[in-house]
TITIDO-431890 format. One record per residue (C-alpha): z, y, x; residue in one letter; residue number from 1. Coordinates in nm, 2 decimals. Layout:
% TITIDO-431890
((Z Y X) A NUM)
...
END
This chain:
% TITIDO-431890
((-7.98 -3.51 7.49) M 1)
((-8.07 -3.47 7.13) L 2)
((-7.72 -3.46 7.04) M 3)
((-7.68 -3.14 7.26) L 4)
((-8.01 -3.00 7.10) L 5)
((-7.89 -3.04 6.75) L 6)
((-7.53 -2.88 6.88) I 7)
((-7.77 -2.59 7.00) L 8)
((-7.96 -2.57 6.66) I 9)
((-7.63 -2.56 6.49) F 10)
((-7.48 -2.31 6.70) I 11)
((-7.81 -2.09 6.66) L 12)
((-7.84 -2.12 6.33) I 13)
((-7.46 -2.01 6.27) L 14)
((-7.50 -1.69 6.49) I 15)
((-7.83 -1.59 6.30) L 16)
((-7.60 -1.68 5.95) G 17)
((-7.29 -1.43 6.07) Y 18)
((-7.54 -1.17 6.23) T 19)
((-7.94 -1.15 6.12) V 20)
((-7.86 -1.26 5.74) L 21)
((-7.61 -0.99 5.64) P 22)
((-7.90 -0.70 5.83) Y 23)
((-8.16 -0.85 5.63) L 24)
((-7.96 -0.87 5.29) L 25)
((-7.82 -0.49 5.35) T 26)
((-8.12 -0.35 5.54) S 27)
((-8.39 -0.49 5.33) L 28)
((-8.22 -0.52 4.96) F 29)
((-7.93 -0.28 4.98) G 30)
((-7.70 -0.60 4.90) Y 31)
((-7.34 -0.49 4.87) G 32)
((-7.35 -0.11 5.03) V 33)
((-7.45 0.22 4.91) F 34)
((-7.77 0.38 5.09) R 35)
((-7.90 0.65 4.84) K 36)
((-7.78 0.83 4.55) G 37)
((-7.96 0.87 4.22) S 38)
((-7.90 1.20 4.08) Q 39)
((-8.17 1.42 4.12) S 40)
((-8.12 1.73 4.38) S 41)
((-7.78 1.62 4.50) Y 42)
((-7.77 1.52 4.91) I 43)
((-7.47 1.37 5.11) A 44)
((-7.40 1.49 5.46) L 45)
((-7.21 1.23 5.65) T 46)
((-7.10 1.27 6.04) F 47)
((-6.98 0.95 6.27) D 48)
((-6.80 0.89 6.60) D 49)
((-6.58 1.13 6.53) G 50)
((-6.33 1.32 6.55) P 51)
((-6.44 1.56 6.87) D 52)
((-6.18 1.77 7.01) R 53)
((-6.51 2.02 7.15) H 54)
((-6.76 1.95 6.82) Y 55)
((-6.55 1.86 6.56) T 56)
((-6.43 2.20 6.51) P 57)
((-6.74 2.35 6.55) Q 58)
((-6.90 2.17 6.27) L 59)
((-6.63 2.24 6.05) L 60)
((-6.66 2.62 6.12) D 61)
((-6.97 2.58 5.99) L 62)
((-6.95 2.35 5.70) L 63)
((-6.65 2.60 5.61) K 64)
((-6.92 2.90 5.61) K 65)
((-7.15 2.74 5.39) H 66)
((-6.92 2.59 5.19) Q 67)
((-7.04 2.25 5.20) V 68)
((-6.80 1.91 5.13) K 69)
((-6.92 1.65 5.38) A 70)
((-6.77 1.27 5.47) T 71)
((-6.67 1.18 5.82) F 72)
((-6.65 0.84 5.91) F 73)
((-6.42 0.85 6.21) V 74)
((-6.28 0.61 6.45) V 75)
((-5.98 0.47 6.44) G 76)
((-5.83 0.54 6.82) K 77)
((-5.97 0.84 6.80) K 78)
((-5.81 1.01 6.47) A 79)
((-5.50 0.88 6.63) A 80)
((-5.57 1.11 6.94) N 81)
((-5.68 1.40 6.73) H 82)
((-5.46 1.35 6.42) P 83)
((-5.47 1.75 6.38) D 84)
((-5.86 1.74 6.29) L 85)
((-5.85 1.46 6.08) I 86)
((-5.59 1.67 5.88) W 87)
((-5.83 1.98 5.91) R 88)
((-6.07 1.77 5.78) M 89)
((-5.85 1.67 5.45) H 90)
((-5.71 2.03 5.40) Q 91)
((-6.06 2.14 5.35) E 92)
((-6.21 1.94 5.10) G 93)
((-6.40 1.66 5.28) H 94)
((-6.37 1.34 5.23) L 95)
((-6.30 1.07 5.54) I 96)
((-6.40 0.74 5.53) G 97)
((-6.39 0.44 5.86) L 98)
((-6.61 0.35 6.17) H 99)
((-6.37 0.10 6.27) N 100)
((-6.07 0.15 6.53) Y 101)
((-6.30 0.15 6.83) V 102)
((-6.66 0.19 6.82) H 103)
((-6.77 -0.17 6.87) R 104)
((-7.06 -0.39 6.68) S 105)
((-6.93 -0.63 6.42) N 106)
((-7.16 -0.87 6.51) W 107)
((-6.92 -0.93 6.85) T 108)
((-6.58 -0.93 6.66) M 109)
((-6.42 -1.15 6.46) S 110)
((-6.38 -1.14 6.08) P 111)
((-5.99 -1.15 6.17) W 112)
((-6.08 -0.86 6.42) R 113)
((-6.27 -0.65 6.19) I 114)
((-6.04 -0.69 5.94) K 115)
((-5.73 -0.59 6.11) R 116)
((-5.92 -0.30 6.32) D 117)
((-6.02 -0.16 5.98) L 118)
((-5.64 -0.15 5.84) D 119)
((-5.54 0.00 6.16) R 120)
((-5.75 0.28 6.08) S 121)
((-5.67 0.33 5.74) A 122)
((-5.31 0.35 5.86) D 123)
((-5.35 0.60 6.07) I 124)
((-5.57 0.82 5.84) V 125)
((-5.32 0.72 5.54) E 126)
((-5.03 0.87 5.77) K 127)
((-5.17 1.18 5.83) I 128)
((-5.31 1.28 5.52) T 129)
((-5.14 1.08 5.24) G 130)
((-5.49 0.91 5.14) C 131)
((-5.60 0.60 5.22) R 132)
((-5.97 0.56 5.34) P 133)
((-6.18 0.31 5.12) I 134)
((-6.50 0.42 5.25) Y 135)
((-6.65 0.21 5.56) Y 136)
((-6.95 0.28 5.77) R 137)
((-6.99 0.01 6.01) P 138)
((-7.10 0.13 6.36) P 139)
((-7.48 0.11 6.38) W 140)
((-7.50 -0.03 6.02) G 141)
((-7.45 -0.39 6.17) L 142)
((-7.25 -0.61 5.94) L 143)
((-7.15 -0.95 6.00) A 144)
((-7.14 -1.17 5.73) V 145)
((-6.74 -1.18 5.66) F 146)
((-6.77 -0.82 5.59) D 147)
((-6.92 -0.89 5.25) F 148)
((-6.54 -1.01 5.15) F 149)
((-6.45 -0.63 5.24) L 150)
((-6.57 -0.50 4.96) L 151)
((-6.29 -0.57 4.73) K 152)
((-6.11 -0.31 4.92) R 153)
((-6.37 -0.12 5.09) Y 154)
((-6.73 0.07 4.99) N 155)
((-6.95 0.02 5.26) I 156)
((-7.19 0.31 5.31) I 157)
((-7.50 0.31 5.51) L 158)
((-7.75 0.60 5.52) W 159)
((-8.13 0.66 5.40) S 160)
((-8.21 0.90 5.65) L 161)
((-8.13 0.96 6.01) M 162)
((-8.30 1.20 6.31) T 163)
((-8.18 1.02 6.60) G 164)
((-7.94 1.29 6.65) D 165)
((-7.72 1.06 6.90) W 166)
((-7.99 1.15 7.18) R 167)
((-8.04 1.50 7.30) S 168)
((-8.39 1.46 7.34) K 169)
((-8.60 1.68 7.15) G 170)
((-8.31 1.93 7.12) G 171)
((-8.26 2.10 6.77) S 172)
((-8.58 2.12 6.66) A 173)
((-8.60 1.75 6.62) K 174)
((-8.31 1.73 6.40) I 175)
((-8.39 2.01 6.20) K 176)
((-8.74 1.91 6.13) N 177)
((-8.63 1.53 6.06) G 178)
((-8.43 1.67 5.79) I 179)
((-8.64 1.95 5.64) L 180)
((-8.96 1.75 5.66) N 181)
((-8.84 1.46 5.49) H 182)
((-8.51 1.49 5.32) V 183)
((-8.54 1.39 4.94) K 184)
((-8.29 1.36 4.63) N 185)
((-8.00 1.14 4.67) G 186)
((-8.03 1.09 5.04) D 187)
((-7.73 1.00 5.24) V 188)
((-7.80 1.17 5.59) I 189)
((-7.71 1.00 5.90) L 190)
((-7.53 1.23 6.18) L 191)
((-7.31 1.25 6.43) H 192)
((-7.03 1.50 6.55) D 193)
((-6.95 1.27 6.90) S 194)
((-7.17 1.17 7.19) G 195)
((-6.87 0.97 7.35) E 196)
((-7.07 0.63 7.24) T 197)
((-7.26 0.38 7.40) W 198)
((-7.67 0.48 7.38) G 199)
((-7.56 0.82 7.29) A 200)
((-7.59 1.18 7.49) N 201)
((-7.22 1.34 7.53) L 202)
((-7.41 1.66 7.46) D 203)
((-7.60 1.59 7.16) A 204)
((-7.38 1.71 6.89) P 205)
((-7.40 2.04 7.02) S 206)
((-7.83 1.99 6.91) Y 207)
((-7.73 1.82 6.56) T 208)
((-7.48 2.20 6.52) I 209)
((-7.75 2.43 6.61) E 210)
((-7.98 2.27 6.34) A 211)
((-7.76 2.27 6.05) L 212)
((-7.68 2.63 6.12) K 213)
((-8.10 2.64 5.94) D 214)
((-8.09 2.33 5.77) V 215)
((-7.76 2.45 5.55) L 216)
((-7.90 2.74 5.46) A 217)
((-8.22 2.59 5.38) E 218)
((-8.14 2.32 5.14) L 219)
((-8.03 2.55 4.92) P 220)
((-8.34 2.76 4.89) K 221)
((-8.54 2.41 4.77) R 222)
((-8.28 2.33 4.49) G 223)
((-8.06 2.09 4.69) F 224)
((-7.67 2.05 4.63) S 225)
((-7.44 1.87 4.87) Y 226)
((-7.21 1.60 4.75) Q 227)
((-6.97 1.39 4.92) R 228)
((-6.99 1.03 4.92) I 229)
((-6.75 0.97 4.60) D 230)
((-6.91 1.24 4.46) E 231)
((-7.21 1.09 4.50) M 232)
((-7.12 0.72 4.36) M 233)
((-6.93 0.80 4.08) N 234)
((-6.97 1.19 3.99) G 235)
((-6.57 1.21 4.05) T 236)
((-6.31 1.25 4.34) T 237)
((-6.02 1.22 4.14) E 238)
((-5.99 0.84 4.15) H 239)
((-6.18 0.75 4.46) M 240)
((-5.83 0.78 4.69) L 241)
((-5.54 0.56 4.67) H 242)
((-5.29 0.82 4.66) K 243)
((-4.96 0.74 4.89) K 244)
((-4.69 0.69 4.72) R 245)
((-4.35 0.86 4.83) G 246)
END
């Protein structure tokens, strides 16, 4: 009985070390991740879970209208299914990062599976755009302990402001007020251009897009400017993409 108890305790410690420890390190101390910029008046709009055949084109149209460059953390499987949308993001000057091959928590996957899926997703985007992504946001922002070994190859990006836009409840007003009432210099804003993931509502991106019609017009009046994540981190986009050699 004692041996069984010790084994159970050991397993529990392993699980906590694999999941809870990296969560505490990143969420409380920001270890190994980028969550907020330091330059005054700049903010970064980031969009997860796409591309989506219905909502992503509408979002791209809106961003183009306001001449805003954003960062998209795409799901590899969806990128393979919608290469035209990935190409459009790239052509219109947006930064493309990774959000795993499927939207599944890293806590439920082995380190080998995470690495394999990330590399597979990067291959897909590189084949479409000629540029290999080096920015990565894990689903739900949940890192496993071995993800820290990915830091040599990927910049891990979290966020400093979110509005719960993956749920339809509260409509566009919730999202608009959540941003306009709380945005600060250097914020990395988490938004979504697809509602197909677990816990989200299918029509939720429609409210995000509606809210952004007012937000994109209002924030510059308050002195804010928009940056991609690579610009926010480094002040330049030149050297932050590995150009495909050919």
